[in-house]
DRENTORMAR-387129 format. One record per residue: y, z, x of N, C-alpha, C in turn. Coordinates in steps of 0.001 Angstrom, whole numbers, padded with zeros to 6 digits, always signed. Layout:
YZXYZXYZX ...
END
This chain:
+090145-160684+067208+089622-159390+067628+090766-158544+068169 +090969-157373+067606+092039-156502+068089+091459-155453+069021 +092354-154793+069731+091920-153761+070679+091248-152619+069927 +090450-151845+070633+089723-150741+070028+090534-149451+069997 +091632-149411+070749+092434-148188+070778+093897-148519+071030 +094733-147567+070630+096178-147689+070807+096647-146459+071577 +097369-146675+072659+097940-145552+073397+099169-145082+072632 +099108-143812+072141+100205-143307+071306+101058-142272+072032 +100633-141847+073212+101395-140848+073938+100779-140560+075282 +101379-139605+075970+100904-139186+077288+101050-137675+077381 +099957-137004+077721+100003-135551+077885+100389-135289+079334 +101586-134782+079542+102143-134704+080889+101453-133690+081795 +101097-132510+081278+100481-131507+082149+099122-131968+082663 +098312-132567+081808+096993-133055+082213+097088-134458+082816 +098239-135110+082676+098473-136470+083147+097419-137429+082591 +097262-137391+081267+096275-138218+080584+096901-138916+079372 +096474-140146+079102+096961-140848+077917+096292-140313+076653 +096989-140440+075530+096461-140061+074218+096259-141355+073438 +095049-141529+072900+094705-142755+072187+094348-142479+070730 +094680-143435+069884+094202-143502+068512+093216-144656+068483 +091974-144397+068034+090947-145438+068043+090828-146108+066675 +090139-147221+066668+089948-147972+065420+089088-147217+064418 +088346-146205+064877+087524-145410+063962+088286-144203+063403 +089543-144035+063809+090357-142934+063297+090260-141678+064126 +089847-141787+065380+089742-140626+066281+090964-140567+067199 +091306-139344+067605+092323-139123+068627+091586-138689+069880 +091853-139355+071008+091144-139082+072250+092152-138883+073374 +091897-137841+074166+092701-137586+075358+091782-136924+076382 +091419-137652+077428+090527-137102+078447+089191-136718+077847 +088794-135457+078051+087515-134956+077540+087603-134519+076089 +088781-134542+075507+088994-134065+074139+088950-135231+073161 +088201-135041+072101+088167-136013+071020+088332-135270+069706 +089132-135808+068808+089363-135167+067516+089136-136191+066423 +088295-135822+065488+088045-136661+064315+088113-135770+063094 +089025-136083+062191+089152-135331+060951+087907-135553+060111 +087651-134618+059202+086515-134805+058297+086708-136084+057482 +087945-136422+057206+088264-137667+056534+089186-138459+057458 +088599-139291+058303+089374-140036+059297+089994-141296+058705 +089847-141509+057417+090347-142735+056790+091856-142889+056958 +092595-141783+056884+094056-141864+057009+094453-142364+058401 +093855-141797+059443+094183-142233+060797+093734-143673+061033 +092631-144051+060430+092144-145424+060532+093160-146381+059898 +093706-145997+058741+094733-146806+058078+095970-146948+058963 +096371-145859+059607+097534-145909+060491+097280-146831+061673 +096073-146789+062204+095693-147670+063315+095901-149136+062904 +095373-149509+061737+095498-150896+061285+096934-151247+060907 +097692-150283+060378+099104-150516+060044+099913-150813+061307 +099649-150064+062382+100360-150292+063647+100018-151676+064194 +098749-152047+064155+098364-153383+064614+099025-154465+063771 +099133-154225+062487+099784-155177+061603+101262-155330+061961 +101929-154232+062244+103354-154277+062591+103594-154926+063947 +102808-154523+064945+103048-154970+066316+102417-156327+066579 +101259-156579+065991+100609-157873+066153+100120-158139+067560 +099428-157185+068151+098953-157327+069527+097642-158097+069583 +097278-158487+070782+096042-159245+071004+094853-158347+071273 +093986-158788+072162+092728-158097+072444+092876-156882+073348 +093898-156850+074167+094065-155742+075104+094507-154476+074367 +094312-153332+075039+094740-152061+074455+096246-152106+074220 +096638-151612+073099+098038-151614+072688+098686-150315+073162 +099887-150388+073715+100600-149205+074182+101907-149082+073411 +101971-148091+072515+103197-147841+071759+103766-146468+072121 +103314-145921+073236+103711-144568+073630+105193-144455+073986 +105807-145546+074365+107221-145501+074747+108162-145927+073617 +107617-146218+072453+108455-146619+071327+109359-145452+070927 +110564-145797+070480+111552-144782+070133+112079-144996+068731 +112842-144005+068312+113552-144088+067042+114900-144736+067327 +115174-145840+066641+116446-146537+066820+117284-146389+065554 +118569-146104+065772+119530-146094+064668+120761-146868+065121 +121710-147040+064241+122880-147857+064563+123627-147341+065782 +123726-146020+065912+124478-145455+067028+123817-145756+068373 +122507-145497+068513+121931-145750+069834+121711-147242+070083 +121594-148072+069041+121572-149524+069260+122923-149969+069809 +123992-149475+069198+125335-149828+069672+125559-149368+071109 +125227-148101+071395+125476-147558+072727+124643-148239+073817 +123375-148532+073538+122495-149045+074581+122425-150567+074666 +122753-151269+073578+122575-152713+073595+123839-153513+073319 +124899-152855+072864+126122-153601+072587+127257-153133+073493 +127586-151851+073448+128770-151352+074156+128599-151354+075672 +127515-150783+076173+127349-150659+077630+127198-152025+078302 +126266-152886+077858+126190-154198+078506+127205-155202+077955 +127913-154816+076934+128903-155602+076200+128345-156937+075719 +127562-156818+074656+127069-157987+073928+127840-158076+072619 +128321-159261+072300+129023-159437+071038+128074-159320+069859 +126867-159783+070044+125909-159758+068940+124493-159644+069504 +123578-159338+068612+122168-159257+068982+121392-160240+068116 +120360-160818+068692+119522-161739+067937+118748-160977+066865 +118464-161642+065783+117712-161038+064681+116313-160634+065140 +115698-161426+066027+114366-161101+066536+114383-159778+067310 +115449-159559+068061+115576-158320+068831+115721-157125+067887 +116549-157272+066866+116720-156194+065887+115429-155936+065111 +114669-156981+064855+113377-156808+064186+112430-155998+065072 +112436-156282+066388+111587-155530+067324+111982-154055+067342 +113272-153749+067337+113724-152357+067300+113329-151695+065980 +113370-152454+064905+112950-151935+063605+111460-151590+063613 +110656-152449+064206+109216-152189+064303+108957-150964+065165 +109681-150857+066278+109543-149667+067135+109834-148402+066337 +110880-148417+065550+111251-147252+064745+110178-146938+063715 +109645-147953+063054+108587-147727+062073+107354-147110+062713 +106947-147645+063858+105770-147120+064561+106036-145691+065021 +107232-145431+065533+107591-144079+065967+107460-143095+064808 +107970-143464+063641+107906-142589+062474+106477-142413+061958 +105658-143444+062065+104245-143336+061674+103527-142354+062590 +103811-142416+063887+103070-141627+064873+103565-140196+065039 +104753-139897+064562+105293-138546+064728+104348-137486+064147 +103871-137609+062899+102928-136600+062392+101565-136654+063084 +101172-137810+063587+099889-137932+064287+099946-137149+065602 +101054-137241+066300+101205-136479+067551+101172-134980+067281 +101808-134550+066190+101770-133130+065816+100349-132707+065466 +099633-133545+064753+098241-133279+064417+097406-133110+065687 +097641-133967+066658+096934-133883+067937+097207-132548+068625 +098473-132156+068698+098840-130889+069351+098165-129700+068663 +098183-129695+067341+097556-128596+066602+096045-128575+066807 +095428-129748+066844+093977-129823+067058+093601-129303+068444 +094379-129664+069452+094121-129168+070814+094288-127658+070849 +095333-127147+070228+095562-125698+070209+094428-124956+069516 +093966-125480+068381+092858-124825+067666+091586-124811+068514 +091260-125954+069116+090049-126025+069938+090171-125093+071135 +091346-125061+071764+091541-124191+072919+091368-122728+072523 +091924-122336+071382+091784-120938+070921+090313-120567+070754 +089524-121461+070161+088094-121186+069998+087398-121052+071356 +087681-121964+072262+087060-121929+073590+087500-120683+074340 +088773-120360+074272+089320-119216+075004+088690-117911+074518 +088595-117746+073190+088009-116521+072641+086519-116406+072957 +085826-117529+072987+084380-117509+073208+084002-117398+074682 +084933-117654+075584+084594-117642+077008+084710-116239+077602 +084021-116062+078690+084003-114792+079410+085343-114605+080131 +085998-113455+079964+087281-113229+080639+087184-113282+082164 +086000-113056+082712+085832-113090+084167+085514-114479+084692 +085333-115443+083810+084999-116812+084210+086213-117465+084869 +086096-117900+086133+087240-118528+086797+087605-119894+086193 +086690-120508+085457+086952-121811+084834+087464-121687+083401 +087729-120476+082958+088234-120244+081611+089609-120898+081461 +089775-121755+080456+091077-122412+080289+092120-121418+079768 +093170-121222+080522+094215-120288+080123+095359-120979+079386 +095359-122310+079434+096375-123085+078717+095680-124215+077981 +096221-124595+076851+095564-125575+075975+095306-126909+076673 +096221-127399+077462+096051-128712+078083+094849-128762+079018 +094382-127614+079482+093264-127598+080429+091952-128042+079793 +091828-127968+078470+090589-128423+077835+090521-129945+077792 +091608-130619+078092+091615-132075+078100+090941-132638+079341 +090881-131859+080383+090280-132284+081643+088774-132089+081590 +088040-133015+082168+086588-132861+082259+086258-131982+083453 +085027-131562+083558+084603-130712+084676+084762-131449+086001 +084630-132784+085987+084749-133550+087228+086194-133642+087707 +087129-133539+086764+088529-133622+087126+088976-132253+087651 +089807-132274+088641+090288-131016+089211+091358-130429+088322 +091093-129243+087817+092075-128500+087040+092800-127604+088024 +094144-127659+088062+094873-126797+089001+094540-125329+088739 +094626-124493+089776+094338-123067+089590+095269-122463+088553 +094746-121446+087866+095528-120763+086836+096628-119933+087492 +097748-119849+086783+098877-119038+087308+098604-117572+087127 
END
């Protein structure tokens, strides 16, 4: 049994995690996004699980980075001065890079979806409403969560 969601990022202004679910949805706080054809995101979810091989707990790949020869050398060979790296370690960096590249367009998709939803909400709301979201990240917060005052 694998986890039901993967943490793929963190929205800093709202201070909320961004998840990809096993059903192909992107979730962050009160915001949920499901494409009309969620099959692609569902495939990516299973591909990430296949690469990382995690257990039952929620998987967190939000800190994965893109690794290339230069930053591997600078961060793992030159600075700590290692003569060599184990093959298992290099395989882990390779998996991190693959997951990072898989998630890069997904993160962009998430940002665009939040922006589109915010534009619709912003245009439809009353300009005199004090709870009107003036920035896209504010739609991620639920009514129970305190949204900082607008600037």
